[in-house]
N, C-alpha and C positions, 0 to 999 in steps of 0.2 A: 504494500500500500504506500502511496505517495505521502511523505511527511507533511505536506501542505493540506491534506484532506481534513476537513472539519474546522478549518480556521477562517477567520474573517478575510485573510489574504486570498484564500482560495476563491471565495465568492467574488471578491473584487477583480481578481485575474480573469475569472470566468466571464464576468460582465464585460470586461474590456475585450476579451476574445470574441464574444458574440457581436459586439459593436463593430470591431475591426472587420469581422466577416461580412457584415452588412455593408460597410463602407467600400470594401473591395468590389462588390457587385455594383454599387452605385457609380463608382468611378468608371467602370466599364460602360455603363449606360451614358454617363456624362461624356466619355470619349466619342461615342457614336454621335451624340448631339453636336459636339464641337466640329466634327467632320461635316455634318449637315450644314452647319452655320459657316463653313469656310475657314476653319481654324485648324489646320493639320498639326501645327506644332503643339497647340493646346490639347488636341486629341492624344498626341504622343505623350504629353506630360501626364494626362489623366491615366493612360495605360501604364506608364512607368510607375506612377504613384500607387496604382492598384497592385502591381506586381511587388513593389516594396512592402506594401501593407500585408500582402500574402505571406511574405517572409516573416514579418512581425507576428502574424497570427500563428504561423508554424512554431515560432519560438515559444509563444504563450501556450500552445497546445502541448509542447514538450514539458513545460513547467507544470501543466495540469494533468499529465498522464495518469490514468486510472482514477481520476477525480470523479466524484459523483455530486458535484456542486449543483445546487438548484438556483437558477437565476430568474429574478423578476425584473425584467428590463422594460422600462417604459421608453418606447422609441417612436418618434414622429416620423412617418413615412413621407418624405418630401415629394412634391409634385415634380415631375421632370419638366424642366423649363428650357429656355434658351441657354446658351453658354454663359452669359453674364449671371443669370439666375443660378445656374448650377455651380459657378465659382463662388458665389455668395453663400450658397448652402454648404459648399465644401469647407469654407472658412468656419462656419458655425459648427459643422461636424468635428473638425479638427480641434477647435477650441474646447468643445465639450469633452472630447476624448482626452485632450491634454489635462483638463481639470481632473477627470477620473483617474488618469495615470499618476498624477502627482499625489492624489489622496491615497491611491493603492501603493505607491512607492513608500510613503510614510508608514502605512500599515504593515507592509512587508518588512521594513526595517525594525519596527516595534516588535514584530513576531519572530524576528531572527532569520528572515529569508533574504539575505543580502544579495544573492545572485539575481533573484527576481526583482528586487528593488533597483539594482544596477541596470537591468534590461529596461525597466519602465522609465528610468531616468533618461536613458539613451533614446528611447522611443518618443519621449516628450520633447527632446531636443529636435528630433526629426519632424515631429508634428509642427513645432514652431517654424521650422524651415518651410514646410508645406503651406502654412498660413501666410508667411511672407510672400512666397511665390504666387499663390492664388490671389492674394491682394494686389500684387503688381499686375498680374494678368487681367484682373477685373478692372483696375484703373486704366490699363491700356485700351480695353474695349470701350469703356465709358468716355474716354478722352480722345478716341479715334487715333490712337498711337500704335495699333497693332502692326500696320503696314506703312506707317509714315513716322519718320523721326525728325527731330529738330535740326540735326546736322547729318552730313554724309556718314553712312555706315556701310559695311560690307554685308550684302545679302547673299544667301545661298539658297538654291532651289533644293528642297529636301528630296525631290524625285531624281534629278539628273546630276546635281552637284555644280551647276553653273553658278559662278560667283561674279558679282558686279558691285560697284559702289554708287550709292545715290541716297537721297533723303527718303525715298519711297520705294516700296516693292513694285515691280512691274505687274501689270494686269494679267499677263501671260508670260511664261518663260519662253524666250526665243530658242532655247535649246530643245526642250521636250514638249513645249506648248501646253504644259499643265497650268492651271489657273493660279492666281495670286495666293490662294490658300496654302500653297506648297512652299512659299518663301518664308524665311526667318532670318534674323540677324545672325551672321556668322560668329560662332563662338570658337575662338582659337585658344583653347585652354589645355592644350596638350603640350 
């Protein structure tokens, strides 16, 4: 039997596991909507975030192995909206999750589950990053800065790799002819 079984920490970890599991699926839906709305980069970010959350859920599952925790989770099912609405809902979800993880982290420390507390602390830091990223993406949509920048930047077509410099993304890629949705600011972070 798992040593965490029957503790308050177990229930807190189980609640976070189930919430993370729901968020994973929502981000998949949000990615599909971002594609429909013409935001390929944002779709990829939702998919990447979903996959990373899947990794977090697997870690939590390992901490809870053989657990028989009962969870009473009040969860508001959000309406699927446009990408701006979905980004706003993502910020709310990650904020709620961060609050739960910080509470659970303290609970785990108090009950002697240092490894679980460390994982929760790290996942809270990751959620904080997600919140910053989703907030910036939402601001870019609201302010019309997704495909237009104040100064020249390098743009790359996610489909064919064409790179050019301008204040705005082209309406269509001259290389592969894919629409503007496929352009993003080139990140040279290697």
